[in-house]
C-alpha atoms as a printed R data frame, in Angstrom:
    type eleno elety resid chain resno       x       y       z
1   ATOM     1    CA   MET     A     1 124.114 118.146 116.722
2   ATOM     2    CA   SER     A     2 120.597 119.117 115.966
3   ATOM     3    CA   ASP     A     3 117.941 119.877 118.378
4   ATOM     4    CA   THR     A     4 114.290 120.921 118.583
5   ATOM     5    CA   SER     A     5 112.201 123.098 121.014
6   ATOM     6    CA   ASN     A     6 109.361 122.203 123.446
7   ATOM     7    CA   ASP     A     7 110.600 118.586 123.657
8   ATOM     8    CA   ILE     A     8 109.088 117.627 120.365
9   ATOM     9    CA   PRO     A     9 111.681 115.511 118.421
10  ATOM    10    CA   LEU     A    10 112.199 116.120 114.724
11  ATOM    11    CA   LEU     A    11 112.157 112.494 113.818
12  ATOM    12    CA   SER     A    12 110.309 109.528 115.577
13  ATOM    13    CA   ILE     A    13 111.551 106.132 114.617
14  ATOM    14    CA   VAL     A    14 108.563 103.876 115.255
15  ATOM    15    CA   VAL     A    15 109.351 100.132 115.792
16  ATOM    16    CA   PRO     A    16 106.633  97.359 116.443
17  ATOM    17    CA   THR     A    17 108.260  94.184 117.896
18  ATOM    18    CA   ARG     A    18 107.319  90.905 119.309
19  ATOM    19    CA   ASN     A    19 109.470  88.172 120.750
20  ATOM    20    CA   ARG     A    20 112.540  89.365 118.823
21  ATOM    21    CA   GLN     A    21 114.493  90.923 121.647
22  ATOM    22    CA   ASP     A    22 117.941  90.438 120.190
23  ATOM    23    CA   CYS     A    23 117.102  92.392 116.979
24  ATOM    24    CA   ALA     A    24 115.213  95.082 118.760
25  ATOM    25    CA   LEU     A    25 117.951  95.575 121.434
26  ATOM    26    CA   SER     A    26 120.590  95.765 118.665
27  ATOM    27    CA   LEU     A    27 118.700  98.535 116.885
28  ATOM    28    CA   ALA     A    28 118.304 100.372 120.192
29  ATOM    29    CA   ARG     A    29 121.923 100.258 120.941
30  ATOM    30    CA   SER     A    30 122.875 101.538 117.612
31  ATOM    31    CA   LEU     A    31 120.712 104.596 118.338
32  ATOM    32    CA   HIS     A    32 121.976 104.864 121.893
33  ATOM    33    CA   ALA     A    33 125.413 105.485 120.389
34  ATOM    34    CA   SER     A    34 124.355 108.454 118.558
35  ATOM    35    CA   THR     A    35 125.226 112.005 119.836
36  ATOM    36    CA   GLU     A    36 122.211 113.467 117.952
37  ATOM    37    CA   SER     A    37 119.316 114.699 120.321
38  ATOM    38    CA   SER     A    38 116.329 115.512 118.002
39  ATOM    39    CA   PHE     A    39 114.959 112.048 117.461
40  ATOM    40    CA   GLU     A    40 113.365 109.288 119.475
41  ATOM    41    CA   LEU     A    41 112.896 105.578 119.170
42  ATOM    42    CA   VAL     A    42 109.408 104.244 120.030
43  ATOM    43    CA   LEU     A    43 109.477 100.568 120.617
44  ATOM    44    CA   HIS     A    44 106.010  99.133 121.011
45  ATOM    45    CA   ASP     A    45 106.587  95.678 122.383
46  ATOM    46    CA   ASN     A    46 104.004  92.890 122.121
47  ATOM    47    CA   SER     A    47 106.335  90.213 123.378
48  ATOM    48    CA   ASP     A    48 105.349  87.555 125.997
49  ATOM    49    CA   ASP     A    49 107.412  89.357 128.576
50  ATOM    50    CA   ASP     A    50 108.996  92.813 129.113
51  ATOM    51    CA   SER     A    51 112.557  91.659 129.344
52  ATOM    52    CA   LEU     A    52 113.354  93.941 126.325
53  ATOM    53    CA   GLY     A    53 112.079  96.923 128.278
54  ATOM    54    CA   ARG     A    54 114.393  96.120 131.178
55  ATOM    55    CA   ALA     A    55 117.411  95.944 128.767
56  ATOM    56    CA   ILE     A    56 116.358  99.394 127.293
57  ATOM    57    CA   ALA     A    57 115.962 100.858 130.825
58  ATOM    58    CA   ASP     A    58 119.539  99.829 131.548
59  ATOM    59    CA   LEU     A    59 120.734 102.109 128.699
60  ATOM    60    CA   GLY     A    60 119.405 105.186 130.643
61  ATOM    61    CA   ASP     A    61 118.554 107.079 127.469
62  ATOM    62    CA   ALA     A    62 115.461 109.282 127.335
63  ATOM    63    CA   ARG     A    63 115.497 109.097 123.495
64  ATOM    64    CA   LEU     A    64 114.726 105.413 123.693
65  ATOM    65    CA   ARG     A    65 110.952 104.936 124.567
66  ATOM    66    CA   TYR     A    66 109.587 101.685 125.350
67  ATOM    67    CA   ILE     A    67 105.852 100.651 125.592
68  ATOM    68    CA   HIS     A    68 104.816  97.018 126.422
69  ATOM    69    CA   SER     A    69 101.436  95.622 125.807
70  ATOM    70    CA   SER     A    70 100.501  92.211 127.053
71  ATOM    71    CA   GLU     A    71  97.379  92.095 124.964
72  ATOM    72    CA   LYS     A    72  97.890  90.055 121.844
73  ATOM    73    CA   LEU     A    73  98.099  92.382 118.928
74  ATOM    74    CA   ASN     A    74  98.184  91.752 115.199
75  ATOM    75    CA   MET     A    75 100.801  93.517 113.086
76  ATOM    76    CA   HIS     A    76  98.678  96.397 112.227
77  ATOM    77    CA   GLU     A    77  97.636  97.166 115.817
78  ATOM    78    CA   ASN     A    78 101.077  96.871 117.091
79  ATOM    79    CA   PHE     A    79 102.393  99.358 114.397
80  ATOM    80    CA   SER     A    80  99.455 101.614 114.938
81  ATOM    81    CA   ARG     A    81 100.004 101.917 118.602
82  ATOM    82    CA   ALA     A    82 103.800 102.682 117.988
83  ATOM    83    CA   ILE     A    83 102.612 105.681 115.677
84  ATOM    84    CA   ALA     A    84 100.165 106.816 118.244
85  ATOM    85    CA   ASN     A    85 102.842 107.107 120.852
86  ATOM    86    CA   ALA     A    86 105.235 108.898 118.620
87  ATOM    87    CA   ARG     A    87 105.807 112.648 119.214
88  ATOM    88    CA   GLY     A    88 107.872 113.718 116.092
89  ATOM    89    CA   ALA     A    89 107.097 116.009 113.419
90  ATOM    90    CA   TYR     A    90 108.170 113.256 111.065
91  ATOM    91    CA   LEU     A    91 108.157 109.530 111.415
92  ATOM    92    CA   CYS     A    92 110.163 106.668 109.954
93  ATOM    93    CA   GLY     A    93 108.700 103.079 110.482
94  ATOM    94    CA   LEU     A    94 111.283 100.251 110.733
95  ATOM    95    CA   GLY     A    95 110.999  96.408 111.576
96  ATOM    96    CA   ASP     A    96 112.943  95.395 114.614
97  ATOM    97    CA   ASP     A    97 115.639  93.745 112.481
98  ATOM    98    CA   ASP     A    98 116.120  96.932 110.376
99  ATOM    99    CA   GLY     A    99 118.411 100.052 111.078
100 ATOM   100    CA   ILE     A   100 118.862 103.663 110.375
101 ATOM   101    CA   LEU     A   101 121.733 106.024 110.146
102 ATOM   102    CA   VAL     A   102 120.418 108.881 112.361
103 ATOM   103    CA   GLU     A   103 122.695 111.689 111.208
104 ATOM   104    CA   PRO     A   104 121.901 111.654 107.456
105 ATOM   105    CA   ALA     A   105 118.197 110.864 108.286
106 ATOM   106    CA   LEU     A   106 118.104 113.966 110.463
107 ATOM   107    CA   ARG     A   107 119.744 116.111 107.740
108 ATOM   108    CA   ILE     A   108 117.121 114.862 105.207
109 ATOM   109    CA   VAL     A   109 114.257 115.618 107.452
110 ATOM   110    CA   GLU     A   110 115.716 119.055 108.311
111 ATOM   111    CA   GLN     A   111 115.567 119.912 104.658
112 ATOM   112    CA   ALA     A   112 112.145 118.380 104.080
113 ATOM   113    CA   GLN     A   113 110.669 120.581 106.966
114 ATOM   114    CA   VAL     A   114 112.162 123.648 105.402
115 ATOM   115    CA   GLU     A   115 110.755 122.924 102.012
116 ATOM   116    CA   GLY     A   116 107.430 121.827 103.416
117 ATOM   117    CA   VAL     A   117 107.755 118.377 101.918
118 ATOM   118    CA   ASP     A   118 105.514 115.651 103.423
119 ATOM   119    CA   ALA     A   119 107.428 112.463 102.403
120 ATOM   120    CA   VAL     A   120 110.963 111.575 101.449
121 ATOM   121    CA   LEU     A   121 112.286 108.269  99.935
122 ATOM   122    CA   THR     A   122 115.922 107.426 100.623
123 ATOM   123    CA   ALA     A   123 118.296 104.909  99.144
124 ATOM   124    CA   ILE     A   124 118.102 101.427 100.910
125 ATOM   125    CA   ARG     A   125 120.845  99.208 101.980
126 ATOM   126    CA   SER     A   126 120.351  95.503 102.919
127 ATOM   127    CA   PHE     A   127 121.828  93.585 105.685
128 ATOM   128    CA   LEU     A   128 121.462  89.711 106.336
129 ATOM   129    CA   TRP     A   129 121.420  88.879 109.945
130 ATOM   130    CA   PRO     A   130 123.633  86.001 111.039
131 ATOM   131    CA   GLY     A   131 121.745  82.601 110.912
132 ATOM   132    CA   LEU     A   132 119.821  83.533 107.678
133 ATOM   133    CA   ARG     A   133 120.136  80.828 105.077
134 ATOM   134    CA   HIS     A   134 119.127  81.464 101.384
135 ATOM   135    CA   TRP     A   135 117.064  78.687  99.863
136 ATOM   136    CA   LEU     A   136 119.686  78.243  97.206
137 ATOM   137    CA   TRP     A   137 122.945  80.015  98.249
138 ATOM   138    CA   GLY     A   138 123.071  78.724 101.843
139 ATOM   139    CA   ASP     A   139 124.468  80.630 104.728
140 ATOM   140    CA   LEU     A   140 124.821  84.357 104.096
141 ATOM   141    CA   GLY     A   141 124.378  85.621 107.515
142 ATOM   142    CA   GLY     A   142 126.251  88.915 108.511
143 ATOM   143    CA   LYS     A   143 126.669  90.079 105.023
144 ATOM   144    CA   ILE     A   144 125.534  93.163 103.054
145 ATOM   145    CA   PHE     A   145 124.515  93.882  99.574
146 ATOM   146    CA   PRO     A   146 125.050  96.877  97.231
147 ATOM   147    CA   THR     A   147 122.857  99.905  98.013
148 ATOM   148    CA   HIS     A   148 119.720 100.149  95.983
149 ATOM   149    CA   ARG     A   149 119.164 103.611  94.589
150 ATOM   150    CA   HIS     A   150 116.250 104.804  92.219
151 ATOM   151    CA   PHE     A   151 118.240 107.769  91.117
152 ATOM   152    CA   SER     A   152 121.754 109.146  91.595
153 ATOM   153    CA   THR     A   153 120.484 112.752  92.495
154 ATOM   154    CA   SER     A   154 117.651 114.314  94.408
155 ATOM   155    CA   ARG     A   155 114.339 114.823  92.664
156 ATOM   156    CA   GLN     A   156 110.630 115.706  93.059
157 ATOM   157    CA   LEU     A   157 108.111 113.055  92.425
158 ATOM   158    CA   ASP     A   158 104.314 113.188  91.862
159 ATOM   159    CA   PRO     A   159 102.863 110.771  94.516
160 ATOM   160    CA   VAL     A   160  99.504 110.316  92.523
161 ATOM   161    CA   ALA     A   161 101.705 109.399  89.419
162 ATOM   162    CA   GLN     A   162 103.468 106.833  91.492
163 ATOM   163    CA   ALA     A   163 100.213 105.215  92.428
164 ATOM   164    CA   VAL     A   164  99.235 105.015  88.835
165 ATOM   165    CA   ASP     A   165 102.558 103.473  88.116
166 ATOM   166    CA   VAL     A   166 101.987 100.798  90.756
167 ATOM   167    CA   PHE     A   167  98.585  99.818  89.621
168 ATOM   168    CA   SER     A   168  99.883  99.637  85.975
169 ATOM   169    CA   ASP     A   169 102.441  97.039  87.393
170 ATOM   170    CA   ALA     A   170  99.811  95.272  89.490
171 ATOM   171    CA   THR     A   171 102.170  95.742  92.542
172 ATOM   172    CA   VAL     A   172 104.449  92.993  91.023
173 ATOM   173    CA   ASN     A   173 107.593  95.060  91.652
174 ATOM   174    CA   GLY     A   174 106.556  96.179  95.112
175 ATOM   175    CA   LEU     A   175 106.140  99.674  96.365
176 ATOM   176    CA   ARG     A   176 108.386 101.154  93.632
177 ATOM   177    CA   ARG     A   177 108.468 104.968  94.412
178 ATOM   178    CA   LEU     A   178 105.450 105.382  96.648
179 ATOM   179    CA   PRO     A   179 105.637 107.658  99.720
180 ATOM   180    CA   ARG     A   180 105.714 105.423 102.796
181 ATOM   181    CA   LEU     A   181 106.229 105.218 106.420
182 ATOM   182    CA   TYR     A   182 107.885 101.786 106.375
183 ATOM   183    CA   HIS     A   183 111.560 102.246 105.301
184 ATOM   184    CA   GLY     A   184 110.626 105.854 104.429
185 ATOM   185    CA   ILE     A   185 110.050 109.258 106.017
186 ATOM   186    CA   VAL     A   186 106.751 110.938 106.271
187 ATOM   187    CA   SER     A   187 105.255 113.889 108.075
188 ATOM   188    CA   ARG     A   188 102.830 113.383 111.019
189 ATOM   189    CA   ALA     A   189 100.378 115.703 109.127
190 ATOM   190    CA   ALA     A   190 100.291 113.320 106.123
191 ATOM   191    CA   LEU     A   191  99.681 110.186 108.319
192 ATOM   192    CA   ASP     A   192  96.867 112.032 110.231
193 ATOM   193    CA   ARG     A   193  95.122 112.770 106.824
194 ATOM   194    CA   LEU     A   194  95.368 109.100 105.903
195 ATOM   195    CA   ARG     A   195  93.827 108.078 109.151
196 ATOM   196    CA   GLU     A   196  91.024 110.697 108.886
197 ATOM   197    CA   ARG     A   197  90.110 109.500 105.419
198 ATOM   198    CA   SER     A   198  90.541 105.690 105.779
199 ATOM   199    CA   GLY     A   199  90.110 105.117 109.482
200 ATOM   200    CA   SER     A   200  93.586 103.500 109.621
201 ATOM   201    CA   TYR     A   201  97.290 104.126 109.089
202 ATOM   202    CA   PHE     A   202  97.312 100.802 107.216
203 ATOM   203    CA   PRO     A   203  94.040 100.263 105.204
204 ATOM   204    CA   GLY     A   204  94.808  96.861 103.713
205 ATOM   205    CA   GLY     A   205  96.243  93.554 104.410
206 ATOM   206    CA   SER     A   206  99.934  94.325 104.030
207 ATOM   207    CA   PRO     A   207 100.878  97.281 106.333
208 ATOM   208    CA   ASP     A   208 103.723  98.613 104.092
209 ATOM   209    CA   MET     A   209 101.721  98.557 100.713
210 ATOM   210    CA   ALA     A   210  98.383  99.773 102.294
211 ATOM   211    CA   ASN     A   211 100.160 102.598 103.961
212 ATOM   212    CA   ALA     A   212 102.249 103.624 100.901
213 ATOM   213    CA   MET     A   213  99.232 103.576  98.554
214 ATOM   214    CA   GLY     A   214  97.117 105.406 101.007
215 ATOM   215    CA   LEU     A   215  99.835 108.115 101.441
216 ATOM   216    CA   ALA     A   216 100.075 108.572  97.761
217 ATOM   217    CA   TYR     A   217  96.723 110.311  97.815
218 ATOM   218    CA   CYS     A   218  97.375 112.158 101.219
219 ATOM   219    CA   THR     A   219 100.880 113.473 100.443
220 ATOM   220    CA   ASN     A   220 101.205 117.053  99.222
221 ATOM   221    CA   ALA     A   221 104.889 116.721  98.240
222 ATOM   222    CA   LEU     A   222 107.392 113.748  97.652
223 ATOM   223    CA   THR     A   223 111.112 113.917  97.179
224 ATOM   224    CA   TYR     A   224 113.803 111.289  96.588
225 ATOM   225    CA   ASP     A   225 117.007 111.637  98.259
226 ATOM   226    CA   PRO     A   226 119.942 109.316  97.251
227 ATOM   227    CA   ARG     A   227 121.661 109.177 100.680
228 ATOM   228    CA   ALA     A   228 121.360 105.553 102.161
229 ATOM   229    CA   ALA     A   229 119.791 106.411 105.520
230 ATOM   230    CA   VAL     A   230 117.760 103.321 105.894
231 ATOM   231    CA   ILE     A   231 118.875  99.613 106.313
232 ATOM   232    CA   SER     A   232 116.537  96.973 105.412
233 ATOM   233    CA   GLY     A   233 117.444  93.811 107.751
234 ATOM   234    CA   HIS     A   234 116.478  90.367 106.840
235 ATOM   235    CA   SER     A   235 116.470  87.894 109.801
236 ATOM   236    CA   ARG     A   236 114.992  84.374 110.015
237 ATOM   237    CA   LYS     A   237 111.598  85.519 111.222
238 ATOM   238    CA   SER     A   238 111.126  88.489 108.929
239 ATOM   239    CA   GLY     A   239 109.159  88.754 105.701
240 ATOM   240    CA   GLY     A   240 112.484  89.136 103.797
241 ATOM   241    CA   GLY     A   241 113.944  86.174 105.791
242 ATOM   242    CA   THR     A   242 110.978  83.796 104.898
243 ATOM   243    CA   GLY     A   243 111.184  85.004 101.315
244 ATOM   244    CA   ALA     A   244 114.883  84.125 101.141
245 ATOM   245    CA   ALA     A   245 113.918  80.733 102.487
246 ATOM   246    CA   GLY     A   246 111.194  80.133 100.006
247 ATOM   247    CA   GLN     A   247 108.527  80.181 102.633
248 ATOM   248    CA   HIS     A   248 106.415  83.236 101.982
249 ATOM   249    CA   HIS     A   249 103.287  81.562 100.932
250 ATOM   250    CA   GLY     A   250 100.079  80.163 102.531
251 ATOM   251    CA   ARG     A   251  96.379  80.073 103.031
252 ATOM   252    CA   ILE     A   252  94.868  83.485 104.051
253 ATOM   253    CA   GLU     A   253  93.028  81.834 107.003
254 ATOM   254    CA   ASP     A   254  96.516  80.622 108.531
255 ATOM   255    CA   GLN     A   255  98.008  84.049 108.705
256 ATOM   256    CA   PRO     A   256  97.633  85.430 112.108
257 ATOM   257    CA   HIS     A   257  99.447  88.778 111.413
258 ATOM   258    CA   LEU     A   258  96.657  89.756 108.882
259 ATOM   259    CA   PRO     A   259  93.882  91.984 110.141
260 ATOM   260    CA   PRO     A   260  90.463  90.492 110.874
261 ATOM   261    CA   GLY     A   261  87.871  90.651 108.196
262 ATOM   262    CA   ILE     A   262  90.443  90.729 105.449
263 ATOM   263    CA   LEU     A   263  88.534  88.106 103.436
264 ATOM   264    CA   ASP     A   264  85.565  90.420 103.283
265 ATOM   265    CA   ARG     A   265  87.722  92.891 101.266
266 ATOM   266    CA   TRP     A   266  89.452  90.282  99.079
267 ATOM   267    CA   PRO     A   267  88.429  90.994  95.449
268 ATOM   268    CA   ALA     A   268  87.343  87.821  93.394
269 ATOM   269    CA   GLU     A   269  89.895  88.887  90.822
270 ATOM   270    CA   ILE     A   270  92.858  88.239  93.146
271 ATOM   271    CA   PRO     A   271  93.924  84.533  93.687
272 ATOM   272    CA   ARG     A   272  92.673  83.422  97.139
273 ATOM   273    CA   TYR     A   273  95.846  82.557  98.887
274 ATOM   274    CA   TRP     A   274  98.435  84.601 100.709
275 ATOM   275    CA   SER     A   275 101.762  85.556  98.960
276 ATOM   276    CA   GLY     A   276 103.670  88.760  98.530
277 ATOM   277    CA   HIS     A   277 101.974  89.312  95.250
278 ATOM   278    CA   THR     A   278  98.434  88.603  96.194
279 ATOM   279    CA   ILE     A   279  98.583  90.553  99.508
280 ATOM   280    CA   TYR     A   280 100.168  93.519  97.835
281 ATOM   281    CA   ALA     A   281  97.472  93.469  95.148
282 ATOM   282    CA   GLN     A   282  94.809  93.366  97.782
283 ATOM   283    CA   SER     A   283  96.234  96.016 100.000
284 ATOM   284    CA   ALA     A   284  96.850  98.487  96.974
285 ATOM   285    CA   ILE     A   285  93.272  98.284  95.912
286 ATOM   286    CA   ALA     A   286  91.654  98.405  99.380
287 ATOM   287    CA   ALA     A   287  93.776 101.554 100.273
288 ATOM   288    CA   ALA     A   288  92.951 103.292  97.131
289 ATOM   289    CA   GLU     A   289  89.336 102.620  97.342
290 ATOM   290    CA   ASP     A   290  89.377 104.187 100.860
291 ATOM   291    CA   VAL     A   291  91.351 107.302 100.058
292 ATOM   292    CA   ALA     A   292  91.251 108.355  96.353
293 ATOM   293    CA   ALA     A   293  88.866 111.046  95.665
294 ATOM   294    CA   GLY     A   294  88.145 109.922  92.035
295 ATOM   295    CA   PRO     A   295  88.070 106.651  89.978
296 ATOM   296    CA   LEU     A   296  90.950 104.202  90.548
297 ATOM   297    CA   PRO     A   297  93.598 103.767  87.811
298 ATOM   298    CA   PRO     A   298  93.320 100.586  85.842
299 ATOM   299    CA   PHE     A   299  94.829  97.603  87.639
300 ATOM   300    CA   ALA     A   300  96.824  95.252  85.394
301 ATOM   301    CA   PHE     A   301  95.436  92.071  86.676
302 ATOM   302    CA   HIS     A   302  97.191  90.139  83.744
303 ATOM   303    CA   ARG     A   303 100.507  91.031  85.352
304 ATOM   304    CA   LEU     A   304  99.352  89.770  88.680
305 ATOM   305    CA   TYR     A   305  98.333  86.367  87.269
306 ATOM   306    CA   ALA     A   306 101.652  86.048  85.256
307 ATOM   307    CA   ALA     A   307 103.689  86.803  88.501
308 ATOM   308    CA   CYS     A   308 101.680  84.235  90.500
309 ATOM   309    CA   PHE     A   309 102.167  81.640  87.760
310 ATOM   310    CA   ILE     A   310 105.844  82.350  87.538
311 ATOM   311    CA   PHE     A   311 107.003  83.139  91.032
312 ATOM   312    CA   ASP     A   312 104.448  81.391  93.416
313 ATOM   313    CA   ARG     A   313 104.169  77.743  94.207
314 ATOM   314    CA   LYS     A   314 102.607  75.213  91.789
315 ATOM   315    CA   GLU     A   315 100.023  74.188  94.226
316 ATOM   316    CA   TYR     A   316  98.338  77.463  93.991
317 ATOM   317    CA   ARG     A   317  97.843  77.449  90.192
318 ATOM   318    CA   GLY     A   318  94.173  76.445  90.533
319 ATOM   319    CA   ASP     A   319  93.531  79.408  92.621
320 ATOM   320    CA   VAL     A   320  94.998  81.734  90.016
321 ATOM   321    CA   ILE     A   321  92.976  80.040  87.223
322 ATOM   322    CA   ALA     A   322  89.896  80.557  89.363
323 ATOM   323    CA   ALA     A   323  90.604  84.204  89.953
324 ATOM   324    CA   MET     A   324  91.084  84.700  86.274
325 ATOM   325    CA   ARG     A   325  87.842  83.081  85.424
326 ATOM   326    CA   GLY     A   326  86.254  85.357  88.190
327 ATOM   327    CA   ASN     A   327  87.608  88.362  86.417
328 ATOM   328    CA   PRO     A   328  84.878  90.336  84.476
329 ATOM   329    CA   ALA     A   329  87.459  90.762  81.693
330 ATOM   330    CA   PHE     A   330  88.083  87.056  81.294
331 ATOM   331    CA   GLY     A   331  88.419  85.995  77.849
332 ATOM   332    CA   PRO     A   332  90.999  85.340  75.029
333 ATOM   333    CA   ALA     A   333  92.510  88.818  75.395
334 ATOM   334    CA   LEU     A   334  93.178  88.374  79.179
335 ATOM   335    CA   VAL     A   335  94.650  84.978  78.638
336 ATOM   336    CA   ALA     A   336  96.847  86.166  75.887
337 ATOM   337    CA   ARG     A   337  98.042  89.257  77.781
338 ATOM   338    CA   THR     A   338  98.736  86.936  80.789
339 ATOM   339    CA   ALA     A   339 100.585  84.542  78.732
340 ATOM   340    CA   VAL     A   340 102.936  87.220  77.218
341 ATOM   341    CA   SER     A   341 103.521  88.754  80.606
342 ATOM   342    CA   ALA     A   342 104.389  85.379  82.021
343 ATOM   343    CA   ALA     A   343 106.885  84.725  79.257
344 ATOM   344    CA   ALA     A   344 108.617  88.220  79.949
345 ATOM   345    CA   MET     A   345 108.615  87.516  83.674
346 ATOM   346    CA   PHE     A   346 110.271  84.201  83.178
347 ATOM   347    CA   ALA     A   347 113.050  85.851  81.079
348 ATOM   348    CA   ILE     A   348 113.315  88.522  83.974
349 ATOM   349    CA   ARG     A   349 113.603  85.553  86.489
350 ATOM   350    CA   VAL     A   350 116.373  84.058  84.521
351 ATOM   351    CA   ARG     A   351 118.126  87.236  84.295
352 ATOM   352    CA   ALA     A   352 117.684  88.049  87.875
353 ATOM   353    CA   PHE     A   353 119.086  84.557  88.843
354 ATOM   354    CA   VAL     A   354 122.227  85.209  86.687
355 ATOM   355    CA   GLY     A   355 122.626  88.638  88.351
356 ATOM   356    CA   SER     A   356 122.189  87.109  91.767
357 ATOM   357    CA   ILE     A   357 125.233  84.947  91.181
358 ATOM   358    CA   TRP     A   358 127.287  88.074  91.131
359 ATOM   359    CA   ARG     A   359 125.552  89.666  94.142
360 ATOM   360    CA   TYR     A   360 125.839  86.580  96.279
361 ATOM   361    CA   ARG     A   361 129.534  86.084  95.167
362 ATOM   362    CA   ILE     A   362 130.088  89.452  96.632
363 ATOM   363    CA   ALA     A   363 128.184  88.653  99.857
364 ATOM   364    CA   ARG     A   364 130.125  85.354 100.273
365 ATOM   365    CA   SER     A   365 133.553  86.950  99.448
366 ATOM   366    CA   GLY     A   366 136.090  87.822 101.966
367 ATOM   367    CA   GLN     A   367 134.418  91.037 103.193
368 ATOM   368    CA   ARG     A   368 133.727  91.471 106.829
369 ATOM   369    CA   ALA     A   369 130.715  89.717 108.277
370 ATOM   370    CA   PHE     A   370 128.912  91.714 110.872
371 ATOM   371    CA   SER     A   371 127.513  90.348 114.141
372 ATOM   372    CA   ASP     A   372 124.282  92.361 114.216
373 ATOM   373    CA   MET     A   373 122.829  95.789 113.271
374 ATOM   374    CA   GLU     A   374 124.585  97.589 115.907
375 ATOM   375    CA   ASP     A   375 127.963  96.350 114.641
376 ATOM   376    CA   PHE     A   376 127.084  97.236 111.103
377 ATOM   377    CA   ILE     A   377 125.767 100.765 111.862
378 ATOM   378    CA   SER     A   378 128.819 101.423 113.981
379 ATOM   379    CA   ASP     A   379 131.022 100.540 111.015
380 ATOM   380    CA   LEU     A   380 129.099 102.746 108.541
381 ATOM   381    CA   SER     A   381 128.993 105.647 110.970
382 ATOM   382    CA   ALA     A   382 132.616 105.447 111.631
383 ATOM   383    CA   ARG     A   383 133.271 105.652 107.764
384 ATOM   384    CA   ARG     A   384 130.377 108.174 107.268
385 ATOM   385    CA   ASP     A   385 129.387 105.815 104.544
386 ATOM   386    CA   TRP     A   386 125.965 107.109 103.347
């Protein structure tokens, strides 16, 4: 069992939540079962009532800290207040339907602290909560998928090089290997540097991408650890859940979770609607503008347009074309590069679809279905499977 002095936990697990008491309580109970002492869970609850707080209090665990705010907050504000209330030397940000294996997480943080490392990426597991239906494959609730690992061994990474890599991909493949708070581990010192430079822990429309891109320019050292300490949960109300259901699109003005004034920082080159691709692009550019000391790396807009054409709804194609025309580089070369990228992405989409048949066959096989995150983590911990 690890411990720290002066009542400062080694790791703070920060979780913003709103009106998803069942998910958040399952996460809290999974942590309550741990015998480790040098962590804390900070649940910042913006729910309509504080019933979650009463359930947490019944556990009688000082490691589980609950803060309720009745003031209506957007996602950025809720997450920021959770961070502000955290006391740990390192922080890990989770959604309320996510999970973490505390024992390997603390061993990873202990090593990072000794080596003076600001940020650590770990392997990620995925868990589908009961009740979640895939738009094509139907009910997959309670199932798990193979662990995703970038590398099979630990290694050092250059955080700024990771930012350049994400810009060259136009954020199409997500955060890739950027340092991050959400589903990652980062020092309080690095988070404070980000806030000092940008005025926010999340300087962009999407908290995870904005934070990760900002940290790339505020992190002194980044490592990758292949141990699977973090569990990405997908429930009906989460981003992953809506994505699985094919509902991850809409007009920017209709997204109450976005920060106010986001349209004032929406580049003309980015299609003017909300999807995973467009909000990631906006967030990466905004964060880098706020934090990077020098010129930004080139952003591959042709890949963004191709992804929007291939993966987003047909009703937004007019917005994509308008953004292309608003790009100062618009011309035959941009159109040609977009077309080539779209053809490549279509082939990737077909290959991914074929691969998903194998993955979903595993998920729908006779393997055990777990009732919630607590049940899943209990099973992993008993088998020490990380």
